[in-house]
KEZA-175470 format. One record per residue (C-alpha): y, x, z; residue number from 1. Coordinates in nm, 2 decimals, padded with zeros to 4 digits. Layout:
<sites>
      py      px      pz  bavex
       Y       X       Z    NUM
...
</sites>
This chain:
<sites>
      py      px      pz  bavex
  -12.91  -06.19   03.44      1
  -13.11  -06.43   03.16      2
  -13.32  -06.53   03.45      3
  -13.02  -06.61   03.69      4
  -12.87  -06.84   03.42      5
  -13.21  -07.02   03.37      6
  -13.27  -07.09   03.70      7
  -12.84  -07.23   03.75      8
  -12.90  -07.48   03.46      9
  -13.02  -07.74   03.68     10
  -12.75  -07.68   03.94     11
  -12.45  -07.69   03.67     12
  -12.63  -07.99   03.48     13
  -12.62  -08.21   03.81     14
  -12.28  -08.08   03.91     15
  -12.17  -08.19   03.57     16
  -12.34  -08.50   03.61     17
  -12.17  -08.56   03.97     18
  -11.80  -08.47   03.83     19
  -11.89  -08.73   03.50     20
  -11.89  -09.02   03.79     21
  -11.60  -09.00   03.92     22
  -11.36  -08.83   03.61     23
  -11.58  -08.79   03.27     24
  -11.32  -08.63   03.09     25
  -11.28  -08.34   03.34     26
  -11.65  -08.31   03.31     27
  -11.66  -08.32   02.92     28
  -11.38  -08.07   02.90     29
  -11.57  -07.81   03.14     30
  -11.88  -07.83   02.91     31
  -11.65  -07.77   02.59     32
  -11.48  -07.49   02.75     33
  -11.82  -07.31   02.78     34
  -11.92  -07.43   02.43     35
  -11.56  -07.29   02.32     36
  -11.61  -06.93   02.49     37
  -11.95  -06.93   02.31     38
  -11.84  -06.95   02.02     39
  -11.52  -06.75   01.99     40
  -11.46  -06.38   01.95     41
  -11.27  -06.32   02.32     42
  -11.05  -06.01   02.26     43
  -10.77  -06.13   02.51     44
  -10.74  -05.74   02.73     45
  -10.70  -05.99   03.06     46
  -11.01  -06.21   02.98     47
  -11.32  -06.16   03.09     48
  -11.68  -06.37   03.20     49
  -11.74  -06.41   03.57     50
  -12.14  -06.42   03.66     51
  -12.24  -06.77   03.72     52
  -12.29  -06.65   04.13     53
  -11.96  -06.56   04.14     54
  -11.84  -06.90   03.99     55
  -12.10  -07.09   04.17     56
  -11.97  -06.89   04.51     57
  -11.61  -07.07   04.42     58
  -11.78  -07.45   04.42     59
  -11.84  -07.48   04.77     60
  -11.71  -07.70   05.10     61
  -11.52  -07.31   05.23     62
  -11.27  -07.45   05.01     63
  -11.20  -07.71   05.30     64
  -11.09  -07.50   05.60     65
  -10.72  -07.39   05.66     66
  -10.74  -06.98   05.81     67
  -10.41  -06.89   05.79     68
  -10.39  -06.56   05.94     69
  -10.59  -06.23   05.93     70
  -11.00  -06.23   06.08     71
  -11.04  -06.26   06.43     72
  -10.66  -06.39   06.44     73
  -10.61  -06.71   06.28     74
  -10.38  -07.05   06.37     75
  -10.66  -07.28   06.34     76
  -10.99  -07.29   06.52     77
  -11.30  -07.29   06.35     78
  -11.27  -07.01   06.13     79
  -11.58  -06.79   06.17     80
  -11.73  -06.85   05.82     81
  -11.40  -06.78   05.64     82
  -11.36  -06.49   05.90     83
  -11.71  -06.35   05.76     84
  -11.64  -06.45   05.39     85
  -11.31  -06.26   05.41     86
  -11.45  -05.93   05.61     87
  -11.73  -05.90   05.37     88
  -11.50  -05.91   05.08     89
  -11.27  -05.64   05.23     90
  -11.56  -05.43   05.33     91
  -11.69  -05.40   04.97     92
  -11.34  -05.36   04.77     93
  -11.28  -05.06   05.08     94
  -11.61  -04.91   04.96     95
  -11.56  -04.98   04.56     96
  -11.27  -04.83   04.57     97
  -11.23  -04.59   04.81     98
  -10.95  -04.71   05.01     99
  -10.85  -04.71   05.38    100
  -10.77  -05.09   05.40    101
  -10.82  -05.38   05.18    102
  -10.61  -05.76   05.21    103
  -10.84  -05.99   04.97    104
  -10.63  -06.32   05.04    105
  -10.38  -06.33   04.77    106
  -10.44  -06.61   04.48    107
  -10.31  -06.44   04.22    108
  -10.19  -06.10   04.06    109
  -09.83  -06.21   04.11    110
  -09.94  -06.29   04.49    111
  -10.06  -05.97   04.53    112
  -09.75  -05.82   04.40    113
  -09.55  -06.02   04.62    114
  -09.74  -05.91   04.92    115
  -09.69  -05.56   04.81    116
  -09.38  -05.56   04.76    117
  -09.25  -05.74   05.11    118
  -09.52  -05.50   05.29    119
  -09.28  -05.21   05.17    120
  -08.96  -05.39   05.29    121
  -09.12  -05.45   05.61    122
  -09.25  -05.14   05.65    123
  -08.92  -04.96   05.49    124
  -08.64  -05.19   05.60    125
  -08.76  -05.41   05.92    126
  -08.94  -05.20   06.08    127
  -08.72  -04.95   06.14    128
  -08.44  -05.17   06.20    129
  -08.65  -05.40   06.47    130
  -08.68  -05.06   06.66    131
  -08.33  -04.98   06.66    132
  -08.21  -05.31   06.79    133
  -08.47  -05.29   07.08    134
  -08.65  -05.64   06.91    135
  -09.00  -05.70   06.88    136
  -08.99  -05.96   06.56    137
  -08.71  -06.05   06.36    138
  -08.71  -06.37   06.58    139
  -08.51  -06.18   06.84    140
  -08.22  -06.08   06.64    141
  -07.93  -06.18   06.66    142
  -07.76  -06.40   06.35    143
  -07.51  -06.10   06.31    144
  -07.82  -05.88   06.29    145
  -08.06  -06.09   06.10    146
  -07.78  -06.14   05.81    147
  -07.71  -05.75   05.81    148
  -08.13  -05.68   05.75    149
  -08.11  -05.99   05.48    150
  -07.79  -05.82   05.31    151
  -08.01  -05.49   05.31    152
  -08.33  -05.63   05.16    153
  -08.13  -05.77   04.87    154
  -07.99  -05.41   04.77    155
  -08.30  -05.26   04.68    156
  -08.40  -05.13   04.37    157
  -08.71  -05.05   04.21    158
  -08.85  -04.89   03.88    159
  -09.12  -05.04   03.68    160
  -09.24  -04.96   03.30    161
  -09.01  -05.13   03.03    162
  -09.17  -05.45   02.90    163
  -09.17  -05.37   02.57    164
  -09.36  -05.02   02.66    165
  -09.60  -05.21   02.80    166
  -09.48  -05.32   03.18    167
  -09.53  -05.64   03.31    168
  -09.29  -05.93   03.41    169
  -09.39  -05.91   03.80    170
  -09.22  -05.52   03.77    171
  -08.88  -05.63   03.84    172
  -08.78  -05.84   03.56    173
  -08.50  -06.09   03.55    174
  -08.72  -06.41   03.46    175
  -08.98  -06.34   03.77    176
  -08.90  -06.34   04.10    177
  -08.96  -05.95   04.16    178
  -08.60  -05.92   03.92    179
  -08.42  -06.18   04.15    180
  -08.50  -05.99   04.45    181
  -08.45  -05.62   04.31    182
  -08.18  -05.44   04.12    183
  -08.43  -05.30   03.81    184
  -08.43  -05.02   03.60    185
  -08.71  -04.96   03.36    186
  -08.87  -04.63   03.24    187
  -08.99  -04.61   02.89    188
  -09.19  -04.43   02.67    189
  -09.15  -04.15   02.38    190
  -09.02  -04.30   02.08    191
  -09.23  -04.03   01.87    192
  -09.57  -04.07   02.07    193
  -09.54  -04.42   02.26    194
  -09.63  -04.19   02.56    195
  -09.50  -04.22   02.91    196
  -09.21  -03.94   02.96    197
  -09.27  -03.81   03.30    198
  -08.96  -03.59   03.29    199
  -08.75  -03.85   03.20    200
  -08.91  -04.08   03.40    201
  -08.84  -03.81   03.70    202
  -08.48  -03.72   03.57    203
  -08.43  -04.14   03.59    204
  -08.53  -04.15   03.94    205
  -08.36  -03.90   04.06    206
  -08.04  -04.10   03.92    207
  -08.13  -04.46   04.02    208
  -08.28  -04.37   04.38    209
  -08.51  -04.65   04.38    210
  -08.67  -04.73   04.69    211
  -09.03  -04.83   04.50    212
  -09.16  -04.71   04.21    213
  -09.38  -04.90   04.03    214
  -09.69  -04.81   03.83    215
  -09.96  -04.99   03.63    216
  -09.91  -05.19   03.29    217
  -10.04  -05.48   03.07    218
  -10.03  -05.35   02.73    219
  -10.05  -04.97   02.77    220
  -10.33  -04.82   02.58    221
  -10.33  -04.50   02.80    222
  -10.41  -04.34   03.13    223
  -10.18  -04.31   03.38    224
  -10.12  -03.96   03.58    225
  -10.08  -04.08   03.91    226
  -10.07  -03.75   04.08    227
  -09.73  -03.67   03.87    228
  -09.62  -04.03   03.95    229
  -09.70  -03.98   04.34    230
  -09.50  -03.66   04.31    231
  -09.21  -03.83   04.16    232
  -09.20  -04.07   04.42    233
  -09.21  -03.80   04.71    234
  -08.95  -03.59   04.55    235
  -08.67  -03.91   04.55    236
  -08.81  -04.08   04.90    237
  -08.97  -04.38   04.71    238
  -09.26  -04.57   04.78    239
  -09.55  -04.55   04.47    240
  -09.66  -04.92   04.45    241
  -09.96  -04.91   04.16    242
  -10.05  -05.23   04.06    243
  -10.38  -05.20   03.85    244
  -10.42  -05.56   03.75    245
  -10.58  -05.47   03.39    246
  -10.74  -05.18   03.44    247
  -10.88  -05.22   03.78    248
  -11.27  -05.24   03.61    249
  -11.24  -04.90   03.49    250
  -11.15  -04.78   03.88    251
  -11.44  -04.93   04.01    252
  -11.66  -04.81   03.72    253
  -11.58  -04.45   03.75    254
  -11.42  -04.42   03.40    255
  -11.07  -04.36   03.56    256
  -11.11  -04.08   03.82    257
  -10.89  -03.77   04.01    258
  -10.56  -03.79   03.89    259
  -10.63  -04.10   03.67    260
  -10.73  -04.30   03.97    261
  -10.44  -04.46   04.15    262
  -10.63  -04.52   04.49    263
  -10.58  -04.19   04.62    264
  -10.24  -04.11   04.51    265
  -10.07  -04.47   04.58    266
  -09.92  -04.58   04.91    267
  -10.05  -04.98   04.79    268
  -10.24  -05.14   04.53    269
  -10.25  -05.45   04.39    270
  -10.47  -05.61   04.16    271
  -10.62  -05.91   04.01    272
  -10.98  -05.97   04.08    273
  -11.07  -06.09   03.75    274
  -11.00  -05.94   03.44    275
  -11.20  -05.58   03.39    276
  -11.31  -05.62   03.74    277
  -11.52  -05.93   03.62    278
  -11.48  -06.16   03.93    279
  -11.32  -06.46   04.01    280
  -10.96  -06.57   03.93    281
  -10.77  -06.37   04.22    282
  -10.59  -06.11   04.37    283
  -10.60  -05.86   04.66    284
  -10.42  -05.51   04.81    285
  -10.51  -05.18   04.90    286
  -10.33  -05.00   05.12    287
  -10.29  -04.66   05.31    288
  -10.24  -04.65   05.72    289
  -09.92  -04.65   05.67    290
  -09.87  -05.01   05.50    291
  -10.21  -05.18   05.61    292
  -10.07  -05.37   05.90    293
  -09.77  -05.52   05.70    294
  -10.01  -05.55   05.40    295
  -10.19  -05.80   05.66    296
  -09.87  -06.02   05.71    297
  -09.90  -06.18   05.37    298
  -09.99  -06.51   05.50    299
  -09.74  -06.60   05.65    300
  -09.49  -06.35   05.42    301
  -09.55  -06.48   05.08    302
  -09.90  -06.64   05.12    303
  -09.99  -07.03   05.22    304
  -10.36  -07.05   05.37    305
  -10.66  -06.86   05.25    306
  -10.85  -06.97   05.01    307
  -11.21  -06.93   05.15    308
  -11.39  -07.04   04.84    309
  -11.26  -06.79   04.65    310
  -11.27  -06.49   04.93    311
  -11.60  -06.53   04.88    312
  -11.63  -06.52   04.51    313
  -11.44  -06.19   04.55    314
  -11.66  -06.06   04.80    315
  -11.99  -06.14   04.52    316
  -11.76  -06.00   04.22    317
  -11.69  -05.69   04.45    318
  -12.06  -05.66   04.55    319
  -12.18  -05.71   04.19    320
  -11.91  -05.41   04.08    321
  -12.06  -05.19   04.32    322
  -12.39  -05.19   04.16    323
  -12.48  -04.87   03.92    324
  -12.46  -05.11   03.63    325
  -12.11  -05.20   03.62    326
  -12.04  -04.82   03.58    327
  -12.25  -04.86   03.28    328
  -12.06  -05.16   03.17    329
  -11.69  -05.01   03.23    330
  -11.83  -04.65   03.03    331
  -11.89  -04.91   02.73    332
  -11.58  -05.10   02.78    333
  -11.40  -04.77   02.75    334
  -11.58  -04.65   02.45    335
  -11.59  -04.99   02.29    336
  -11.21  -04.96   02.30    337
  -11.23  -04.65   02.08    338
  -11.45  -04.79   01.88    339
  -11.21  -05.05   01.78    340
  -10.92  -04.86   01.74    341
  -11.11  -04.58   01.55    342
  -11.24  -04.92   01.32    343
  -10.89  -05.05   01.29    344
  -10.75  -04.70   01.22    345
  -10.98  -04.62   00.92    346
  -10.88  -04.96   00.79    347
  -10.49  -04.89   00.77    348
  -10.40  -05.05   01.09    349
  -10.10  -04.91   01.27    350
  -10.19  -04.86   01.63    351
  -09.92  -04.80   01.91    352
  -09.98  -04.45   02.06    353
  -10.22  -04.41   01.77    354
  -10.54  -04.53   01.97    355
  -10.63  -04.61   02.34    356
  -10.80  -04.44   02.64    357
  -10.85  -04.75   02.84    358
  -10.98  -05.10   02.77    359
  -10.71  -05.24   02.50    360
  -10.55  -05.14   02.19    361
  -10.22  -05.24   02.04    362
  -10.15  -05.34   01.71    363
  -09.84  -05.30   01.50    364
  -09.92  -05.62   01.28    365
  -09.53  -05.60   01.16    366
  -09.57  -05.24   01.04    367
  -09.95  -05.29   00.90    368
  -09.94  -05.66   00.75    369
  -09.54  -05.75   00.74    370
  -09.67  -06.04   00.99    371
  -09.53  -06.15   01.31    372
  -09.76  -06.14   01.66    373
  -09.73  -06.47   01.66    374
  -09.80  -06.51   01.26    375
  -10.14  -06.31   01.33    376
  -10.24  -06.46   01.65    377
  -10.23  -06.80   01.47    378
  -10.45  -06.64   01.18    379
  -10.69  -06.50   01.38    380
  -10.74  -06.80   01.62    381
  -10.80  -06.99   01.29    382
  -11.10  -06.75   01.21    383
  -11.22  -06.76   01.56    384
  -11.10  -06.45   01.66    385
  -10.87  -06.54   02.03    386
  -10.63  -06.26   02.10    387
  -10.28  -06.24   02.19    388
  -09.94  -06.14   02.06    389
  -09.73  -05.86   02.26    390
  -09.42  -05.64   02.23    391
  -09.47  -05.30   02.11    392
  -09.20  -05.07   02.20    393
  -08.84  -05.14   02.08    394
  -08.99  -05.46   01.91    395
  -08.78  -05.57   01.64    396
  -08.91  -05.94   01.63    397
  -08.80  -05.98   01.99    398
  -09.04  -06.07   02.31    399
  -09.15  -06.44   02.14    400
  -09.27  -06.35   01.82    401
  -09.33  -05.96   01.89    402
  -09.44  -05.74   01.63    403
  -09.80  -05.63   01.83    404
  -10.11  -05.82   01.90    405
  -10.31  -05.70   02.20    406
  -10.68  -05.63   02.18    407
  -10.91  -05.59   02.46    408
  -11.29  -05.49   02.48    409
  -11.43  -05.63   02.85    410
  -11.52  -05.96   02.75    411
  -11.70  -05.92   02.46    412
  -11.88  -05.61   02.62    413
  -11.99  -05.81   02.90    414
  -12.14  -06.01   02.59    415
  -12.34  -05.69   02.53    416
  -12.13  -05.61   02.25    417
  -12.17  -05.23   02.15    418
  -12.03  -04.98   01.89    419
  -12.17  -05.12   01.57    420
  -12.05  -05.51   01.71    421
  -11.71  -05.34   01.74    422
  -11.71  -05.15   01.40    423
  -11.75  -05.52   01.22    424
  -11.49  -05.66   01.46    425
  -11.25  -05.43   01.35    426
  -11.35  -05.54   00.97    427
  -11.33  -05.95   01.03    428
  -10.96  -05.86   01.18    429
  -10.85  -05.65   00.91    430
  -11.04  -05.92   00.66    431
  -10.79  -06.18   00.82    432
  -10.46  -06.02   00.86    433
  -10.47  -05.83   00.52    434
  -10.55  -06.17   00.35    435
  -10.25  -06.35   00.53    436
  -09.89  -06.41   00.41    437
  -09.59  -06.50   00.63    438
  -09.44  -06.83   00.60    439
  -09.10  -06.99   00.61    440
  -09.07  -06.88   00.98    441
  -09.19  -06.65   01.22    442
  -09.40  -06.88   01.35    443
  -09.60  -06.99   01.05    444
  -09.83  -06.82   00.77    445
  -10.11  -06.87   00.52    446
  -10.40  -06.71   00.50    447
  -10.57  -06.71   00.15    448
  -10.83  -07.01   00.12    449
  -11.16  -06.97   00.24    450
  -11.11  -06.62   00.43    451
  -11.09  -06.77   00.77    452
  -11.42  -07.00   00.72    453
  -11.59  -06.64   00.58    454
  -11.48  -06.43   00.92    455
  -11.55  -06.75   01.16    456
  -11.91  -06.73   00.99    457
  -11.95  -06.37   01.02    458
  -11.83  -06.39   01.36    459
  -12.11  -06.64   01.45    460
  -12.37  -06.42   01.33    461
  -12.26  -06.15   01.58    462
  -12.20  -06.39   01.89    463
  -12.54  -06.57   01.79    464
  -12.72  -06.21   01.90    465
  -12.50  -06.17   02.20    466
  -12.49  -06.55   02.34    467
  -12.28  -06.59   02.65    468
  -12.48  -06.66   02.93    469
  -12.81  -06.68   02.81    470
  -13.06  -06.91   02.95    471
  -12.82  -07.15   03.08    472
  -12.87  -07.47   02.92    473
  -12.64  -07.77   03.01    474
  -12.86  -08.05   02.87    475
  -12.82  -08.27   02.56    476
  -12.57  -08.50   02.76    477
  -12.33  -08.17   02.80    478
  -12.45  -07.99   02.48    479
  -12.09  -07.93   02.29    480
  -12.22  -07.70   02.04    481
</sites>
């Protein structure tokens, strides 16, 4: 990629110069963001580095076209080029994941999840009601019939992984619209192992009788058995919806196969295109034939006009993920996570579930160092190590301050980090946290003088050996290093 990055240098210099003529502060912040990312150890599990071809695909006039509808059936004229990029993106997504149908319009992960939820409601409730009442669309219903259907929508139940077990807000929790749509029941993990208890989940499903079982996570450091989850869903006449936003890259890269691959087992799969998949920020939905038509109604059901420029970038990102070197990358992400977990464990750090077999590692910093997650996150950031605090099962510090710190390997693996580098990263983390003391509040802490500078210097040596976008030079005017 070095040659591509070098070739892109004049493009980016000229682009920043044009931006600076209108609003120099935006140009400066853009250049500074690259400098900041180049200078920090990015260990946030949900972040990555998109390639320059992916990034460049977003900066085009495809942004200027409205294109509500689907390929070949738009509400606006003149959409042939949007049709092309959307069709290409969907074609690559279907081939990449072995899916029957792909819908690439969602703007984000939450949008993809909303499309999935409402596609299920449409297929499971709306379509049977229309057939029963002899109506073609909801516009044909009487006010009384429409009110009964709306009431039925609002009486449905969903089961998702508990937040402190590693679940996500969009899986039916009250602070998110999904929790306002559904009556939600959480399934958790075995308190001794931190692992999903499938027998307990099956028993809870029999009692709760959900319409939808949601599988997927944002902070569960293990793989899931999707065949078992599908059996539980089938036993309870529920739809299995998998949110693979965090581990889509491991599915695309053939690290998660068989029962660990959600696509052959779920009715609907939603995901982001960034994170471990390393594409642009956005979302997509994969569906079985039963749900394909309902998913394609995402616009106008919950989405506005699709973003043509982002769909173009998704097409490029999916195309990159279909190359053999992406499978090499995905295997390295998982291997590096194990190296990082083992390095931390050897140094006495308590890990949720005792380790990892995906792309993320969850530290119990309260048990290990007497710190809150907020304190640990701050101390690491001061030393140039970018992480995020996260709840752990039965977290004594709550969801804001937390007792955990979540680490992920996708971004640094993209920079070329391997086993030796992640072993040193583990040492840097422990060096900081072992010499940090809690302060006067759950947010305040104090690191021994000089430690942050020492770790930042060691981190800089690592980063220098693995530069971000090697060959990309913004020139003296925009050099923020």
